[in-house]
C-alpha positions as CSV (number, residue, x, y, z in Angstrom):
1,X,-4.6,-21.6,14.4
2,X,-4.2,-25.1,12.9
3,X,-2.4,-25.8,9.6
4,X,-4.7,-25.2,6.6
5,X,-3.4,-27.4,3.8
6,X,-5.8,-25.9,1.3
7,X,-4.3,-22.4,2.0
8,X,-0.8,-23.8,1.5
9,X,-1.9,-25.3,-1.8
10,X,-3.4,-21.9,-2.8
11,X,-0.2,-20.1,-2.1
12,X,1.9,-22.6,-4.0
13,X,-0.6,-22.3,-7.0
14,X,-0.4,-18.5,-7.0
15,X,3.4,-18.6,-6.9
16,X,3.6,-21.0,-9.8
17,X,1.1,-19.1,-12.0
18,X,2.9,-15.8,-11.2
19,X,6.2,-17.3,-12.2
20,X,4.8,-18.9,-15.3
21,X,3.1,-15.7,-16.6
22,X,6.2,-13.6,-15.8
23,X,8.5,-16.1,-17.6
24,X,6.1,-16.4,-20.6
25,X,6.0,-12.6,-21.0
26,X,9.7,-12.1,-20.4
27,X,10.6,-14.1,-23.5
28,X,9.6,-11.1,-25.7
29,X,11.6,-8.6,-23.6
30,X,14.7,-8.0,-25.8
31,X,15.6,-4.4,-25.2
32,X,15.7,-1.8,-22.4
33,X,12.6,-0.2,-24.0
34,X,10.8,-3.4,-23.1
35,X,12.2,-3.5,-19.6
36,X,11.3,0.1,-18.7
37,X,8.0,0.8,-20.4
38,X,6.9,-2.4,-22.3
39,X,7.5,-0.5,-25.6
40,X,4.5,1.9,-24.7
41,X,2.1,-0.6,-26.2
42,X,-0.1,-1.4,-23.2
43,X,-3.7,-0.5,-23.9
44,X,-6.0,1.1,-21.5
45,X,-8.0,-1.8,-20.1
46,X,-5.1,-4.1,-19.5
47,X,-3.1,-1.2,-18.1
48,X,-6.0,-0.3,-15.8
49,X,-6.1,-3.9,-14.5
50,X,-2.3,-3.9,-14.0
51,X,-2.4,-0.6,-12.2
52,X,-5.2,-1.8,-9.9
53,X,-3.4,-5.1,-9.3
54,X,-0.2,-3.1,-8.4
55,X,-2.1,-0.6,-6.3
56,X,-4.1,-3.0,-4.2
57,X,-1.4,-3.8,-1.8
58,X,-1.2,-5.3,1.7
59,X,-2.8,-2.1,3.0
60,X,-5.8,-2.7,0.8
61,X,-6.3,-6.5,1.1
62,X,-5.5,-6.9,4.8
63,X,-5.0,-3.4,6.2
64,X,-8.4,-1.8,5.3
65,X,-10.4,-4.6,7.0
66,X,-8.0,-4.4,10.0
67,X,-8.3,-0.7,10.5
68,X,-12.1,-0.9,10.1
69,X,-12.1,-3.5,12.8
70,X,-10.1,-1.1,15.0
71,X,-11.4,2.3,14.3
72,X,-14.8,1.9,12.7
73,X,-16.3,4.9,11.0
74,X,-13.0,6.9,10.9
75,X,-11.4,4.1,8.9
76,X,-13.6,4.5,5.9
77,X,-11.5,7.4,4.8
78,X,-8.8,5.0,3.8
79,X,-10.7,3.2,1.0
80,X,-12.2,6.5,-0.1
81,X,-8.9,8.2,-0.2
82,X,-7.1,5.3,-1.9
83,X,-9.7,5.5,-4.7
84,X,-10.2,9.3,-4.9
85,X,-6.6,9.9,-5.5
86,X,-7.0,8.6,-9.0
87,X,-9.5,11.3,-9.7
88,X,-6.9,14.0,-9.2
89,X,-4.4,11.9,-11.2
90,X,-6.8,11.7,-14.1
91,X,-7.7,15.3,-14.1
92,X,-4.3,16.9,-13.7
93,X,-1.4,14.5,-14.3
94,X,-2.0,11.3,-16.4
95,X,-2.1,12.7,-20.0
96,X,0.6,15.4,-19.7
97,X,2.9,12.9,-17.9
98,X,2.6,10.4,-20.8
99,X,3.1,13.2,-23.4
100,X,6.4,14.1,-21.7
101,X,8.0,11.0,-23.3
102,X,9.8,10.3,-20.0
103,X,10.7,6.8,-18.7
104,X,10.8,7.5,-15.0
105,X,9.7,10.2,-12.6
106,X,13.2,11.7,-12.3
107,X,13.4,11.6,-16.1
108,X,10.2,13.8,-16.2
109,X,11.7,16.2,-13.6
110,X,14.8,16.8,-15.8
111,X,12.7,17.1,-19.0
112,X,10.5,19.8,-17.3
113,X,13.1,21.8,-15.4
114,X,16.4,21.0,-17.1
115,X,18.4,20.4,-13.9
116,X,20.6,17.3,-13.5
117,X,21.0,18.1,-9.8
118,X,17.3,18.2,-9.3
119,X,17.0,14.9,-11.1
120,X,19.4,13.2,-8.8
121,X,17.6,14.7,-5.8
122,X,14.3,13.3,-7.1
123,X,16.0,10.0,-7.7
124,X,16.9,9.8,-4.0
125,X,13.3,10.5,-2.9
126,X,11.8,8.0,-5.5
127,X,14.1,5.2,-4.3
128,X,13.3,6.0,-0.6
129,X,9.5,6.1,-1.2
130,X,9.6,2.9,-3.2
131,X,11.6,1.0,-0.6
132,X,9.5,2.4,2.3
133,X,6.3,1.3,0.5
134,X,7.7,-2.2,-0.2
135,X,8.6,-3.0,3.5
136,X,4.9,-3.4,4.6
137,X,4.3,-5.7,1.6
138,X,7.0,-8.0,2.8
139,X,5.8,-7.8,6.4
140,X,2.3,-8.6,5.2
141,X,3.6,-11.7,3.5
142,X,5.2,-12.8,6.7
143,X,2.0,-12.3,8.6
144,X,0.0,-14.3,6.0
145,X,2.4,-17.2,6.0
146,X,2.5,-17.2,9.8
147,X,-1.3,-17.4,10.0
148,X,-1.5,-20.3,7.5
149,X,1.5,-22.2,8.7
150,X,1.7,-21.9,12.5
151,X,5.3,-21.6,13.7
152,X,6.6,-20.3,10.3
153,X,9.1,-17.5,10.9
154,X,8.1,-14.0,9.9
155,X,10.9,-13.7,7.5
156,X,9.9,-16.7,5.4
157,X,7.0,-15.0,3.6
158,X,9.2,-11.9,2.9
159,X,11.9,-14.1,1.4
160,X,9.5,-16.0,-0.9
161,X,7.9,-12.8,-2.2
162,X,11.3,-11.2,-2.8
163,X,12.6,-14.2,-4.8
164,X,9.5,-14.5,-6.9
165,X,9.2,-10.8,-7.7
166,X,12.9,-10.4,-8.2
167,X,12.9,-13.2,-10.8
168,X,10.1,-11.8,-12.8
169,X,11.4,-8.2,-12.8
170,X,15.0,-9.2,-13.4
171,X,14.3,-11.2,-16.6
172,X,11.3,-9.3,-18.1
173,X,10.9,-5.9,-16.5
174,X,7.7,-4.0,-17.3
175,X,6.7,-6.4,-20.1
176,X,6.8,-9.4,-17.7
177,X,4.9,-7.8,-14.8
178,X,2.1,-6.2,-16.8
179,X,0.3,-9.5,-17.5
180,X,1.1,-10.7,-14.0
181,X,-0.4,-7.7,-12.4
182,X,-3.5,-7.6,-14.6
183,X,-4.1,-11.3,-13.7
184,X,-3.6,-10.7,-10.0
185,X,-6.1,-7.9,-9.9
186,X,-8.9,-10.2,-11.0
187,X,-7.6,-12.9,-8.7
188,X,-7.7,-10.5,-5.7
189,X,-11.2,-9.3,-6.6
190,X,-12.4,-13.0,-6.7
191,X,-10.5,-13.8,-3.5
192,X,-12.1,-10.9,-1.5
193,X,-15.6,-10.9,-3.2
194,X,-16.5,-14.6,-2.9
195,X,-15.7,-14.9,0.8
196,X,-17.5,-11.7,1.6
197,X,-20.7,-12.9,-0.2
198,X,-20.5,-16.3,1.5
199,X,-19.8,-14.9,5.0
200,X,-22.5,-12.3,4.6
201,X,-25.0,-15.0,3.7
202,X,-24.0,-17.0,6.8
203,X,-24.3,-13.9,8.9
204,X,-27.8,-13.0,7.7
205,X,-28.9,-16.6,8.0
206,X,-28.0,-16.5,11.7
207,X,-25.0,-18.8,11.3
208,X,-21.6,-18.6,13.0
209,X,-20.9,-19.1,16.7
210,X,-23.7,-18.2,19.1
211,X,-23.2,-15.5,21.8
212,X,-21.7,-12.8,19.8
213,X,-23.0,-9.2,20.3
214,X,-24.3,-7.2,17.3
215,X,-22.7,-4.0,16.3
216,X,-25.8,-2.1,17.2
217,X,-25.2,-2.9,20.9
218,X,-23.6,0.1,22.5
219,X,-21.5,-2.1,24.9
220,X,-18.1,-3.5,24.1
221,X,-17.9,-6.6,21.8
222,X,-17.8,-9.9,23.6
223,X,-16.0,-13.2,23.0
224,X,-18.6,-15.5,21.2
225,X,-16.9,-18.6,22.6
226,X,-14.2,-19.6,25.0
227,X,-11.1,-18.0,23.6
228,X,-7.3,-18.2,24.2
229,X,-5.2,-15.3,23.1
230,X,-1.4,-15.5,22.7
231,X,0.3,-12.1,23.0
232,X,3.3,-11.8,20.8
233,X,4.4,-8.3,21.6
234,X,4.1,-6.0,24.6
235,X,0.7,-4.3,24.6
236,X,-1.3,-2.0,26.8
237,X,-5.0,-2.7,26.9
238,X,-8.1,-1.2,28.5
239,X,-11.4,-2.6,29.6
240,X,-14.8,-1.0,29.9
241,X,-16.2,-3.2,32.7
242,X,-14.9,-5.4,35.4
243,X,-13.2,-8.3,33.5
244,X,-12.3,-11.8,34.9
245,X,-10.1,-14.2,33.0
246,X,-7.1,-16.5,33.3
247,X,-3.5,-15.3,32.6
248,X,-0.2,-17.2,32.3
249,X,2.9,-15.1,31.9
250,X,3.2,-11.4,33.0
251,X,0.5,-8.8,33.3
252,X,0.7,-5.4,35.0
253,X,4.5,-5.8,35.6
254,X,4.0,-8.9,37.7
255,X,3.8,-12.7,37.2
256,X,0.4,-14.3,36.4
257,X,-0.3,-18.0,36.9
258,X,-4.1,-18.4,37.0
259,X,-7.2,-16.3,37.7
260,X,-6.9,-12.6,37.1
261,X,-9.0,-9.5,37.3
262,X,-8.9,-6.1,35.5
263,X,-10.8,-3.0,36.4
264,X,-11.7,-0.1,34.0
265,X,-9.9,2.5,36.3
266,X,-6.5,2.2,34.7
267,X,-4.9,0.7,31.6
268,X,-3.2,-2.7,31.9
269,X,0.1,-4.0,30.5
270,X,0.5,-7.4,29.0
271,X,4.0,-8.7,28.3
272,X,5.1,-10.6,25.2
273,X,4.7,-14.4,25.5
274,X,1.7,-14.2,27.9
275,X,-1.4,-16.4,27.3
276,X,-4.8,-15.0,28.2
277,X,-8.0,-17.2,28.5
278,X,-11.4,-15.7,28.3
279,X,-14.8,-17.4,28.8
280,X,-17.6,-17.0,26.3
281,X,-19.5,-13.7,26.8
282,X,-16.6,-11.9,28.4
283,X,-16.3,-8.2,27.2
284,X,-13.2,-7.9,25.0
285,X,-10.3,-5.9,26.3
286,X,-8.9,-3.6,23.6
287,X,-5.5,-2.0,22.9
288,X,-5.5,1.4,24.5
289,X,-6.0,3.5,21.4
290,X,-8.9,1.5,20.0
291,X,-12.6,2.5,20.6
292,X,-13.7,0.2,23.4
293,X,-17.5,0.3,22.9
294,X,-19.5,-0.2,19.7
295,X,-21.3,3.1,19.9
296,X,-18.0,4.9,19.9
297,X,-16.8,2.6,17.1
298,X,-19.8,3.3,14.9
299,X,-19.4,7.1,15.1
300,X,-16.7,9.4,13.8
301,X,-14.0,10.6,16.2
302,X,-14.8,12.8,19.1
303,X,-15.3,16.5,18.7
304,X,-11.7,17.3,19.6
305,X,-10.0,19.6,17.2
306,X,-7.0,17.3,17.0
307,X,-9.2,14.4,15.7
308,X,-10.6,16.7,13.0
309,X,-7.1,17.9,12.0
310,X,-5.8,14.3,11.8
311,X,-8.7,13.3,9.6
312,X,-8.1,16.2,7.2
313,X,-4.4,15.4,7.2
314,X,-5.2,11.8,6.2
315,X,-7.4,13.1,3.3
316,X,-4.6,15.4,2.1
317,X,-2.1,12.5,2.1
318,X,-4.3,10.0,0.3
319,X,-5.8,12.3,-2.3
320,X,-2.6,13.9,-3.3
321,X,-0.2,11.1,-2.4
322,X,-1.4,8.8,-5.2
323,X,-0.1,11.1,-7.9
324,X,3.3,11.2,-6.3
325,X,3.9,7.4,-6.0
326,X,6.7,6.4,-8.5
327,X,5.4,2.9,-9.0
328,X,1.9,4.2,-9.9
329,X,3.2,6.9,-12.3
330,X,5.6,4.6,-14.1
331,X,2.6,2.5,-15.4
332,X,1.3,5.6,-17.3
333,X,4.5,5.7,-19.3
334,X,3.5,2.4,-20.9
335,X,0.3,3.8,-22.6
336,X,0.5,4.6,-26.3
337,X,-0.6,8.2,-25.8
338,X,-2.1,10.7,-23.4
339,X,-5.7,10.0,-24.3
340,X,-5.1,6.3,-23.5
341,X,-3.5,7.3,-20.2
342,X,-6.5,9.3,-19.2
343,X,-8.9,6.5,-20.2
344,X,-6.8,4.1,-18.2
345,X,-7.4,6.2,-15.1
346,X,-11.2,6.1,-15.6
347,X,-11.1,2.3,-15.7
348,X,-8.9,2.3,-12.6
349,X,-11.5,4.3,-10.6
350,X,-14.1,1.8,-11.5
351,X,-12.0,-1.2,-10.6
352,X,-10.8,0.2,-7.3
353,X,-14.3,1.4,-6.3
354,X,-15.6,-2.1,-6.8
355,X,-12.8,-3.8,-4.8
356,X,-13.0,-1.6,-1.7
357,X,-16.6,-2.5,-1.0
358,X,-15.5,-5.9,0.3
359,X,-12.8,-5.4,2.9
360,X,-14.9,-2.7,4.5
361,X,-17.7,-5.3,5.1
362,X,-15.2,-7.9,6.3
363,X,-13.9,-5.4,8.9
364,X,-17.3,-5.0,10.3
365,X,-17.9,-8.7,10.5
366,X,-14.5,-9.2,12.2
367,X,-15.5,-7.0,15.1
368,X,-18.3,-9.5,15.9
369,X,-16.6,-12.8,15.1
370,X,-12.8,-12.4,15.8
371,X,-12.7,-9.7,18.6
372,X,-9.7,-11.4,20.1
373,X,-7.6,-9.4,17.6
374,X,-8.5,-6.3,19.5
375,X,-6.6,-7.6,22.6
376,X,-3.3,-7.9,20.7
377,X,-3.8,-5.2,18.2
378,X,-3.0,-7.7,15.4
379,X,-6.0,-6.6,13.4
380,X,-4.4,-7.0,10.0
381,X,-5.0,-10.8,10.4
382,X,-8.8,-10.3,10.5
383,X,-9.4,-11.2,6.8
384,X,-7.4,-14.4,7.2
385,X,-9.1,-15.5,10.4
386,X,-12.7,-14.6,9.7
387,X,-13.6,-17.5,7.4
388,X,-12.8,-20.2,9.9
389,X,-14.4,-18.2,12.7
390,X,-17.8,-18.1,10.9
391,X,-17.6,-21.5,9.1
392,X,-15.7,-24.2,11.1
393,X,-14.4,-27.2,9.3
394,X,-13.8,-27.7,5.6
395,X,-16.0,-24.8,4.2
396,X,-14.0,-22.3,6.4
397,X,-10.7,-23.8,5.3
398,X,-11.6,-23.5,1.7
399,X,-12.7,-19.9,2.1
400,X,-9.5,-19.2,4.1
401,X,-7.5,-20.7,1.2
402,X,-9.1,-18.4,-1.3
403,X,-8.4,-15.3,1.0
404,X,-4.8,-16.4,1.6
405,X,-4.2,-16.8,-2.2
406,X,-5.6,-13.3,-2.8
407,X,-3.5,-11.8,0.0
408,X,-0.4,-13.5,-1.4
409,X,-1.2,-12.1,-4.9
410,X,-1.5,-8.6,-3.3
411,X,2.0,-8.8,-2.0
412,X,3.4,-10.1,-5.2
413,X,1.7,-7.6,-7.5
414,X,2.5,-4.5,-5.4
415,X,6.1,-5.6,-4.8
416,X,6.5,-6.2,-8.5
417,X,5.5,-2.7,-9.3
418,X,7.6,-1.2,-6.6
419,X,10.7,-3.2,-7.4
420,X,10.2,-2.4,-11.1
421,X,9.9,1.4,-10.6
422,X,12.8,1.7,-8.2
423,X,15.0,-0.6,-10.2
424,X,14.2,1.5,-13.3
425,X,15.2,4.7,-11.5
426,X,18.5,3.2,-10.3
427,X,19.1,1.7,-13.7
428,X,18.6,4.9,-15.7
429,X,20.2,7.3,-13.2
430,X,23.1,5.4,-11.5
431,X,24.1,2.6,-13.9
432,X,25.3,2.7,-17.6
433,X,21.9,1.6,-19.0
434,X,22.4,-2.0,-20.4
435,X,20.1,-4.9,-19.8
436,X,22.5,-6.6,-17.4
437,X,22.7,-3.3,-15.4
438,X,18.9,-3.4,-15.0
439,X,19.2,-6.9,-13.5
440,X,22.0,-5.7,-11.2
441,X,19.7,-2.8,-10.1
442,X,16.9,-5.2,-9.4
443,X,19.0,-7.4,-7.1
444,X,20.3,-4.4,-5.2
445,X,16.9,-2.8,-4.8
446,X,15.3,-6.1,-3.7
447,X,17.7,-6.6,-0.9
448,X,17.1,-3.2,0.7
449,X,13.5,-3.7,1.8
450,X,14.1,-7.3,2.7
451,X,16.8,-6.2,5.1
452,X,14.5,-3.5,6.6
453,X,11.8,-6.0,7.1
454,X,14.0,-7.6,9.8
455,X,14.8,-4.3,11.5
456,X,11.5,-2.3,11.4
457,X,8.7,-3.0,13.8
458,X,5.5,-4.4,12.2
459,X,2.8,-1.8,12.6
460,X,-0.7,-1.6,11.1
461,X,-0.2,-1.9,7.4
462,X,-2.6,0.9,6.4
463,X,-1.1,3.3,8.9
464,X,2.5,2.7,7.8
465,X,1.6,3.1,4.2
466,X,-0.3,6.3,5.1
467,X,3.1,7.8,6.0
468,X,4.4,6.8,2.5
469,X,1.4,8.6,0.9
470,X,2.1,11.7,3.1
471,X,5.7,11.7,1.9
472,X,4.7,11.3,-1.8
473,X,2.1,14.1,-1.4
474,X,4.7,16.4,0.2
475,X,7.4,15.9,-2.4
476,X,6.4,14.8,-5.9
477,X,2.8,16.0,-5.8
478,X,3.6,19.8,-5.7
479,X,6.4,19.3,-8.3
480,X,4.0,17.5,-10.7
481,X,1.1,19.8,-10.3
482,X,3.1,23.0,-10.6
483,X,5.4,21.6,-13.2
484,X,2.6,20.6,-15.5
485,X,0.3,23.6,-14.9
486,X,2.6,26.6,-13.9
487,X,5.2,27.7,-16.4
488,X,7.1,29.8,-13.8
489,X,8.3,26.9,-11.8
490,X,12.1,26.9,-11.3
491,X,14.3,24.0,-10.4
492,X,15.5,25.8,-7.1
493,X,11.9,26.2,-6.2
494,X,11.1,22.6,-6.9
495,X,14.1,21.4,-4.8
496,X,13.3,23.7,-1.9
497,X,9.7,22.5,-1.9
498,X,10.7,18.9,-1.8
499,X,13.1,19.6,1.0
500,X,10.5,21.4,3.0
501,X,7.7,18.9,2.4
502,X,9.8,15.7,2.6
503,X,11.8,17.0,5.5
504,X,8.6,17.7,7.5
505,X,7.3,14.2,7.0
506,X,10.6,12.5,7.8
507,X,11.0,14.6,11.0
508,X,7.5,13.6,12.0
509,X,8.3,10.0,11.3
510,X,11.5,10.0,13.3
511,X,9.8,11.8,16.3
512,X,6.9,9.3,16.2
513,X,9.3,6.4,16.2
514,X,11.2,7.8,19.2
515,X,7.9,8.3,21.0
516,X,7.0,4.6,20.3
517,X,10.1,3.4,21.9
518,X,10.0,5.7,24.9
519,X,6.3,5.3,25.6
520,X,5.5,9.0,25.1
521,X,2.2,9.9,23.5
522,X,3.0,11.5,20.1
523,X,1.1,14.6,18.9
524,X,-1.4,14.1,16.1
525,X,0.8,15.6,13.4
526,X,3.5,13.0,13.8
527,X,1.0,10.3,12.8
528,X,-0.6,12.3,9.9
529,X,1.7,15.2,9.0
530,X,0.3,15.9,5.5
531,X,-1.9,18.8,6.6
532,X,1.3,20.7,7.6
533,X,3.8,19.3,5.1
534,X,1.8,19.6,1.9
535,X,0.9,23.3,2.2
536,X,4.4,24.0,3.3
537,X,5.8,22.3,0.2
538,X,3.5,24.2,-2.1
539,X,4.2,27.5,-0.4
540,X,8.0,27.1,-0.4
541,X,8.0,26.0,-4.0
542,X,6.0,29.0,-5.1
543,X,8.0,31.6,-3.1
544,X,11.4,30.3,-4.1
545,X,10.4,29.9,-7.8
546,X,9.3,33.6,-7.8
547,X,12.7,34.6,-6.4
548,X,14.8,32.4,-8.8
549,X,13.7,33.3,-12.3
550,X,17.1,32.2,-13.6
551,X,16.2,28.6,-12.7
552,X,13.5,28.4,-15.2
553,X,14.2,26.4,-18.5
554,X,14.7,28.6,-21.5
555,X,12.3,26.6,-23.7
556,X,9.6,26.4,-21.2
557,X,6.9,27.4,-23.7
558,X,7.9,24.5,-26.0
559,X,7.9,22.1,-23.0
560,X,4.4,23.3,-21.9
561,X,3.1,22.9,-25.5
562,X,4.4,19.4,-25.6
563,X,2.7,18.5,-22.4
564,X,-0.7,19.9,-23.3
565,X,-1.0,19.7,-27.1
566,X,-3.6,17.1,-28.3
567,X,-2.1,13.7,-29.2
568,X,-3.0,13.9,-33.0
569,X,-0.6,16.8,-33.5
570,X,2.3,14.3,-33.0
571,X,4.5,16.4,-30.7
572,X,5.2,13.5,-28.3
573,X,8.6,11.9,-28.6
574,X,10.5,9.6,-26.3
575,X,13.5,11.0,-24.5
576,X,17.0,9.6,-25.0
577,X,15.9,7.2,-27.7
578,X,19.4,6.4,-28.7
579,X,20.2,5.1,-25.2
580,X,17.1,2.9,-24.8
581,X,16.6,1.5,-28.3
582,X,14.4,2.6,-31.2
583,X,10.7,2.5,-30.6
584,X,9.7,1.4,-34.1
585,X,12.3,-1.4,-34.4
586,X,9.9,-3.8,-36.3
587,X,12.3,-6.7,-36.2
588,X,12.3,-6.7,-32.4
589,X,8.7,-5.8,-31.6
590,X,7.0,-8.3,-33.9
591,X,6.5,-10.8,-31.2
592,X,5.0,-10.5,-27.8
593,X,3.1,-7.3,-28.5
594,X,0.4,-6.4,-26.1
595,X,-3.1,-7.2,-27.3
596,X,-5.4,-4.2,-27.8
597,X,-7.9,-3.8,-25.1
């Protein structure tokens, strides 16, 4: 790709606006109550936009289109699950969680079960989930910058995002990032909707390069024009027909310096640094685990029982994982009351449902116009490359700039929420609790995912985040659902359930990683373990709670009344008010109050 100056300008503009909004909002952050929960004054509409901006991460903006390009019909479960998770959150968790008066997820755990040890255990999982989720955001930032500025190192985008996000969170906390995230949702919606409308109009008008094969053709997609593919990592590909091309580098464990030929009988290896040249009309080779033909791509997975189990496991992870993500839950602590929290969730459902229409359509267009991504498996770049593929010249560059700006906003908003939630947990549980301690926590937490970005392999963004959802669904989801709706839950039962569920996911993740390095084909449950880990977590929690009655809090009836009593009764009160500042301190809340929405 060539340098797109408009895209560079778009990234700079997004960075400047993000910093300005964060700096402007941070001037009214004067207490730890501001930093942690924005004084619980964020109304439902603004909070819904902020939650949507935070939630629409790299997996949503780039990953959904990329996985639709790869997997077709099976990939539609991702946008469905990402959205449907908020339905469960609205029905079962949002209002009681706000009525708890907690500041963080571990704080709620201690309030409900009265165990400091369980709180510390929950802290460890909350920090781990937050950091694990933040790594793909930084990797996505590196991918975006590399597509816009050819030759830019992968770490450059990660560093820029870390510095910007760290500055906003460090100096303004929740109050600073609320306005930033609300603005970035509408920016992302504009950045994905406008290019989708324009590209669809070009497609239906018969524009774009000639020679491409429609999705209705059962054969493999073809290159619409002469195409050069640079392979950056070792890949194994397969072809559906006899394929002739030129290769320079190493293929099939041997040197290649010109004309080459692949047959469909066996898979073929391509080494890192190899350049492949295909003539227009050549069927596209695809990475070995991708559907090779369009008729396979358009239909759900084969009738194998393992494919069905993996699909149900994905549904489990996405539907229940949302309510266990610390950076999602922390935003509901900022609502004035439980009713406002539930209304916020309704608005979020509408905003997310609207957004996810667009990356799905872009993924389908990408299979026709940028099929070269199927050769390398680098399908997360589909949204970034599609505008210039359909509209060469200045129009394509302008659309590409809009998309790049939206992608950069996605990394900034999600990273802001993740950094805020994890820094808040570290601040309240591991440090004394002063404002300067919050800033120290922010720096420490920001450095961890940045370091991991250099160590962890870049995988498909949606797939890697899917593991994070599985971990959240297997640890905090059972604890929240049973803690809110079952009075007989005990702290040993909750801890045993988190160990069983979280341990299952981590074991699957480790085994899958080992298989990736050894070349072994991993079983389905290592990729999507939630179908096993979530029921195991619920079952262990229930059984152990039944056996450990002494681990139930003495005032459980009072706690349950506080969680479920209507807001007008006035039973809600913040925890540890003396530590975090008085809520009704008029002298300090007079300026910078969130506007009612």
